[in-house]
Chimera marker file (.cmm) of the C-alpha trace (Angstrom):
<marker_set name="trace">
<marker id="1" x="7.551" y="4.782" z="-45.697" r="1" g="1" b="0" radius="0.5"/>
<marker id="2" x="6.197" y="2.783" z="-42.782" r="1" g="1" b="0" radius="0.5"/>
<marker id="3" x="7.632" y="5.233" z="-40.247" r="1" g="1" b="0" radius="0.5"/>
<marker id="4" x="5.727" y="8.109" z="-41.825" r="1" g="1" b="0" radius="0.5"/>
<marker id="5" x="2.453" y="6.181" z="-41.641" r="1" g="1" b="0" radius="0.5"/>
<marker id="6" x="3.103" y="5.244" z="-38.009" r="1" g="1" b="0" radius="0.5"/>
<marker id="7" x="3.822" y="8.869" z="-37.161" r="1" g="1" b="0" radius="0.5"/>
<marker id="8" x="0.658" y="10.050" z="-38.884" r="1" g="1" b="0" radius="0.5"/>
<marker id="9" x="-1.396" y="7.397" z="-37.085" r="1" g="1" b="0" radius="0.5"/>
<marker id="10" x="0.081" y="8.460" z="-33.738" r="1" g="1" b="0" radius="0.5"/>
<marker id="11" x="-0.688" y="12.113" z="-34.489" r="1" g="1" b="0" radius="0.5"/>
<marker id="12" x="-4.244" y="11.161" z="-35.424" r="1" g="1" b="0" radius="0.5"/>
<marker id="13" x="-4.829" y="9.236" z="-32.201" r="1" g="1" b="0" radius="0.5"/>
<marker id="14" x="-3.178" y="11.884" z="-30.025" r="1" g="1" b="0" radius="0.5"/>
<marker id="15" x="-5.255" y="14.631" z="-31.607" r="1" g="1" b="0" radius="0.5"/>
<marker id="16" x="-8.457" y="12.616" z="-31.310" r="1" g="1" b="0" radius="0.5"/>
<marker id="17" x="-7.808" y="11.946" z="-27.617" r="1" g="1" b="0" radius="0.5"/>
<marker id="18" x="-6.973" y="15.592" z="-26.896" r="1" g="1" b="0" radius="0.5"/>
<marker id="19" x="-10.033" y="16.824" z="-28.770" r="1" g="1" b="0" radius="0.5"/>
<marker id="20" x="-12.218" y="14.338" z="-26.874" r="1" g="1" b="0" radius="0.5"/>
<marker id="21" x="-10.815" y="15.584" z="-23.551" r="1" g="1" b="0" radius="0.5"/>
<marker id="22" x="-11.486" y="19.175" z="-24.595" r="1" g="1" b="0" radius="0.5"/>
<marker id="23" x="-15.020" y="18.291" z="-25.673" r="1" g="1" b="0" radius="0.5"/>
<marker id="24" x="-15.650" y="16.507" z="-22.364" r="1" g="1" b="0" radius="0.5"/>
<marker id="25" x="-14.457" y="19.572" z="-20.432" r="1" g="1" b="0" radius="0.5"/>
<marker id="26" x="-16.654" y="21.826" z="-22.561" r="1" g="1" b="0" radius="0.5"/>
<marker id="27" x="-19.741" y="19.672" z="-21.985" r="1" g="1" b="0" radius="0.5"/>
<marker id="28" x="-18.906" y="19.386" z="-18.272" r="1" g="1" b="0" radius="0.5"/>
<marker id="29" x="-18.780" y="23.181" z="-18.040" r="1" g="1" b="0" radius="0.5"/>
<marker id="30" x="-22.520" y="23.356" z="-18.734" r="1" g="1" b="0" radius="0.5"/>
<marker id="31" x="-23.248" y="21.332" z="-15.582" r="1" g="1" b="0" radius="0.5"/>
<marker id="32" x="-20.892" y="23.220" z="-13.251" r="1" g="1" b="0" radius="0.5"/>
<marker id="33" x="-22.354" y="26.169" z="-11.415" r="1" g="1" b="0" radius="0.5"/>
<marker id="34" x="-20.649" y="29.310" z="-10.237" r="1" g="1" b="0" radius="0.5"/>
<marker id="35" x="-17.460" y="30.971" z="-11.319" r="1" g="1" b="0" radius="0.5"/>
<marker id="36" x="-15.797" y="27.714" z="-12.408" r="1" g="1" b="0" radius="0.5"/>
<marker id="37" x="-18.215" y="27.391" z="-15.341" r="1" g="1" b="0" radius="0.5"/>
<marker id="38" x="-16.376" y="30.009" z="-17.378" r="1" g="1" b="0" radius="0.5"/>
<marker id="39" x="-13.028" y="28.466" z="-16.478" r="1" g="1" b="0" radius="0.5"/>
<marker id="40" x="-14.063" y="24.990" z="-17.592" r="1" g="1" b="0" radius="0.5"/>
<marker id="41" x="-15.604" y="26.347" z="-20.789" r="1" g="1" b="0" radius="0.5"/>
<marker id="42" x="-12.525" y="28.341" z="-21.761" r="1" g="1" b="0" radius="0.5"/>
<marker id="43" x="-10.128" y="25.525" z="-20.834" r="1" g="1" b="0" radius="0.5"/>
<marker id="44" x="-12.190" y="22.977" z="-22.785" r="1" g="1" b="0" radius="0.5"/>
<marker id="45" x="-12.369" y="25.142" z="-25.890" r="1" g="1" b="0" radius="0.5"/>
<marker id="46" x="-8.667" y="25.972" z="-25.599" r="1" g="1" b="0" radius="0.5"/>
<marker id="47" x="-7.693" y="22.302" z="-25.358" r="1" g="1" b="0" radius="0.5"/>
<marker id="48" x="-9.844" y="21.424" z="-28.377" r="1" g="1" b="0" radius="0.5"/>
<marker id="49" x="-8.468" y="24.247" z="-30.515" r="1" g="1" b="0" radius="0.5"/>
<marker id="50" x="-4.902" y="23.465" z="-29.443" r="1" g="1" b="0" radius="0.5"/>
<marker id="51" x="-5.111" y="19.808" z="-30.418" r="1" g="1" b="0" radius="0.5"/>
<marker id="52" x="-6.835" y="20.693" z="-33.696" r="1" g="1" b="0" radius="0.5"/>
<marker id="53" x="-3.959" y="23.059" z="-34.473" r="1" g="1" b="0" radius="0.5"/>
<marker id="54" x="-1.424" y="20.348" z="-33.618" r="1" g="1" b="0" radius="0.5"/>
<marker id="55" x="-3.286" y="17.913" z="-35.871" r="1" g="1" b="0" radius="0.5"/>
<marker id="56" x="-3.349" y="20.335" z="-38.778" r="1" g="1" b="0" radius="0.5"/>
<marker id="57" x="0.284" y="21.270" z="-38.432" r="1" g="1" b="0" radius="0.5"/>
<marker id="58" x="1.678" y="17.756" z="-38.034" r="1" g="1" b="0" radius="0.5"/>
<marker id="59" x="-0.465" y="16.311" z="-40.831" r="1" g="1" b="0" radius="0.5"/>
<marker id="60" x="-0.009" y="18.994" z="-43.469" r="1" g="1" b="0" radius="0.5"/>
<marker id="61" x="3.720" y="19.673" z="-43.056" r="1" g="1" b="0" radius="0.5"/>
<marker id="62" x="4.778" y="16.182" z="-44.275" r="1" g="1" b="0" radius="0.5"/>
<marker id="63" x="2.199" y="16.388" z="-47.060" r="1" g="1" b="0" radius="0.5"/>
<marker id="64" x="3.593" y="19.720" z="-48.227" r="1" g="1" b="0" radius="0.5"/>
<marker id="65" x="7.096" y="18.271" z="-47.993" r="1" g="1" b="0" radius="0.5"/>
<marker id="66" x="6.084" y="15.364" z="-50.235" r="1" g="1" b="0" radius="0.5"/>
<marker id="67" x="4.330" y="17.686" z="-52.676" r="1" g="1" b="0" radius="0.5"/>
<marker id="68" x="7.354" y="19.917" z="-53.126" r="1" g="1" b="0" radius="0.5"/>
<marker id="69" x="9.707" y="16.933" z="-53.379" r="1" g="1" b="0" radius="0.5"/>
<marker id="70" x="11.967" y="18.109" z="-50.571" r="1" g="1" b="0" radius="0.5"/>
<marker id="71" x="12.045" y="14.919" z="-48.590" r="1" g="1" b="0" radius="0.5"/>
<marker id="72" x="15.148" y="13.671" z="-46.821" r="1" g="1" b="0" radius="0.5"/>
<marker id="73" x="18.126" y="13.793" z="-49.191" r="1" g="1" b="0" radius="0.5"/>
<marker id="74" x="20.189" y="10.671" z="-49.637" r="1" g="1" b="0" radius="0.5"/>
<marker id="75" x="23.774" y="10.921" z="-48.465" r="1" g="1" b="0" radius="0.5"/>
<marker id="76" x="26.071" y="9.317" z="-51.021" r="1" g="1" b="0" radius="0.5"/>
<marker id="77" x="29.333" y="10.023" z="-49.270" r="1" g="1" b="0" radius="0.5"/>
<marker id="78" x="31.884" y="12.712" z="-48.639" r="1" g="1" b="0" radius="0.5"/>
<marker id="79" x="32.113" y="15.616" z="-51.040" r="1" g="1" b="0" radius="0.5"/>
<marker id="80" x="35.637" y="16.373" z="-52.183" r="1" g="1" b="0" radius="0.5"/>
<marker id="81" x="36.324" y="20.071" z="-52.715" r="1" g="1" b="0" radius="0.5"/>
<marker id="82" x="39.158" y="20.930" z="-55.100" r="1" g="1" b="0" radius="0.5"/>
<marker id="83" x="40.670" y="24.310" z="-54.201" r="1" g="1" b="0" radius="0.5"/>
<marker id="84" x="43.029" y="24.427" z="-57.236" r="1" g="1" b="0" radius="0.5"/>
<link id1="1" id2="2" r="1" g="1" b="0" radius="0.2"/>
<link id1="2" id2="3" r="1" g="1" b="0" radius="0.2"/>
<link id1="3" id2="4" r="1" g="1" b="0" radius="0.2"/>
<link id1="4" id2="5" r="1" g="1" b="0" radius="0.2"/>
<link id1="5" id2="6" r="1" g="1" b="0" radius="0.2"/>
<link id1="6" id2="7" r="1" g="1" b="0" radius="0.2"/>
<link id1="7" id2="8" r="1" g="1" b="0" radius="0.2"/>
<link id1="8" id2="9" r="1" g="1" b="0" radius="0.2"/>
<link id1="9" id2="10" r="1" g="1" b="0" radius="0.2"/>
<link id1="10" id2="11" r="1" g="1" b="0" radius="0.2"/>
<link id1="11" id2="12" r="1" g="1" b="0" radius="0.2"/>
<link id1="12" id2="13" r="1" g="1" b="0" radius="0.2"/>
<link id1="13" id2="14" r="1" g="1" b="0" radius="0.2"/>
<link id1="14" id2="15" r="1" g="1" b="0" radius="0.2"/>
<link id1="15" id2="16" r="1" g="1" b="0" radius="0.2"/>
<link id1="16" id2="17" r="1" g="1" b="0" radius="0.2"/>
<link id1="17" id2="18" r="1" g="1" b="0" radius="0.2"/>
<link id1="18" id2="19" r="1" g="1" b="0" radius="0.2"/>
<link id1="19" id2="20" r="1" g="1" b="0" radius="0.2"/>
<link id1="20" id2="21" r="1" g="1" b="0" radius="0.2"/>
<link id1="21" id2="22" r="1" g="1" b="0" radius="0.2"/>
<link id1="22" id2="23" r="1" g="1" b="0" radius="0.2"/>
<link id1="23" id2="24" r="1" g="1" b="0" radius="0.2"/>
<link id1="24" id2="25" r="1" g="1" b="0" radius="0.2"/>
<link id1="25" id2="26" r="1" g="1" b="0" radius="0.2"/>
<link id1="26" id2="27" r="1" g="1" b="0" radius="0.2"/>
<link id1="27" id2="28" r="1" g="1" b="0" radius="0.2"/>
<link id1="28" id2="29" r="1" g="1" b="0" radius="0.2"/>
<link id1="29" id2="30" r="1" g="1" b="0" radius="0.2"/>
<link id1="30" id2="31" r="1" g="1" b="0" radius="0.2"/>
<link id1="31" id2="32" r="1" g="1" b="0" radius="0.2"/>
<link id1="32" id2="33" r="1" g="1" b="0" radius="0.2"/>
<link id1="33" id2="34" r="1" g="1" b="0" radius="0.2"/>
<link id1="34" id2="35" r="1" g="1" b="0" radius="0.2"/>
<link id1="35" id2="36" r="1" g="1" b="0" radius="0.2"/>
<link id1="36" id2="37" r="1" g="1" b="0" radius="0.2"/>
<link id1="37" id2="38" r="1" g="1" b="0" radius="0.2"/>
<link id1="38" id2="39" r="1" g="1" b="0" radius="0.2"/>
<link id1="39" id2="40" r="1" g="1" b="0" radius="0.2"/>
<link id1="40" id2="41" r="1" g="1" b="0" radius="0.2"/>
<link id1="41" id2="42" r="1" g="1" b="0" radius="0.2"/>
<link id1="42" id2="43" r="1" g="1" b="0" radius="0.2"/>
<link id1="43" id2="44" r="1" g="1" b="0" radius="0.2"/>
<link id1="44" id2="45" r="1" g="1" b="0" radius="0.2"/>
<link id1="45" id2="46" r="1" g="1" b="0" radius="0.2"/>
<link id1="46" id2="47" r="1" g="1" b="0" radius="0.2"/>
<link id1="47" id2="48" r="1" g="1" b="0" radius="0.2"/>
<link id1="48" id2="49" r="1" g="1" b="0" radius="0.2"/>
<link id1="49" id2="50" r="1" g="1" b="0" radius="0.2"/>
<link id1="50" id2="51" r="1" g="1" b="0" radius="0.2"/>
<link id1="51" id2="52" r="1" g="1" b="0" radius="0.2"/>
<link id1="52" id2="53" r="1" g="1" b="0" radius="0.2"/>
<link id1="53" id2="54" r="1" g="1" b="0" radius="0.2"/>
<link id1="54" id2="55" r="1" g="1" b="0" radius="0.2"/>
<link id1="55" id2="56" r="1" g="1" b="0" radius="0.2"/>
<link id1="56" id2="57" r="1" g="1" b="0" radius="0.2"/>
<link id1="57" id2="58" r="1" g="1" b="0" radius="0.2"/>
<link id1="58" id2="59" r="1" g="1" b="0" radius="0.2"/>
<link id1="59" id2="60" r="1" g="1" b="0" radius="0.2"/>
<link id1="60" id2="61" r="1" g="1" b="0" radius="0.2"/>
<link id1="61" id2="62" r="1" g="1" b="0" radius="0.2"/>
<link id1="62" id2="63" r="1" g="1" b="0" radius="0.2"/>
<link id1="63" id2="64" r="1" g="1" b="0" radius="0.2"/>
<link id1="64" id2="65" r="1" g="1" b="0" radius="0.2"/>
<link id1="65" id2="66" r="1" g="1" b="0" radius="0.2"/>
<link id1="66" id2="67" r="1" g="1" b="0" radius="0.2"/>
<link id1="67" id2="68" r="1" g="1" b="0" radius="0.2"/>
<link id1="68" id2="69" r="1" g="1" b="0" radius="0.2"/>
<link id1="69" id2="70" r="1" g="1" b="0" radius="0.2"/>
<link id1="70" id2="71" r="1" g="1" b="0" radius="0.2"/>
<link id1="71" id2="72" r="1" g="1" b="0" radius="0.2"/>
<link id1="72" id2="73" r="1" g="1" b="0" radius="0.2"/>
<link id1="73" id2="74" r="1" g="1" b="0" radius="0.2"/>
<link id1="74" id2="75" r="1" g="1" b="0" radius="0.2"/>
<link id1="75" id2="76" r="1" g="1" b="0" radius="0.2"/>
<link id1="76" id2="77" r="1" g="1" b="0" radius="0.2"/>
<link id1="77" id2="78" r="1" g="1" b="0" radius="0.2"/>
<link id1="78" id2="79" r="1" g="1" b="0" radius="0.2"/>
<link id1="79" id2="80" r="1" g="1" b="0" radius="0.2"/>
<link id1="80" id2="81" r="1" g="1" b="0" radius="0.2"/>
<link id1="81" id2="82" r="1" g="1" b="0" radius="0.2"/>
<link id1="82" id2="83" r="1" g="1" b="0" radius="0.2"/>
<link id1="83" id2="84" r="1" g="1" b="0" radius="0.2"/>
</marker_set>
């Protein structure tokens, strides 16, 4: 159970850092003049949306897995198949 919480915490911090970088690029695009303004704006928004998508995917997939009860199955040993 601790591994799942560590993974979720890492995903949270990674997504927060990526979203902050995207937000910084978006804000910086308002102070840049010329053609590069549109590039910085689109890159900043793209980075923010990308990390938000990663956050949503990596947070909700384990939650859905827990909800449906399809977590990792326990291996009890070899299965003997009788062909007779």
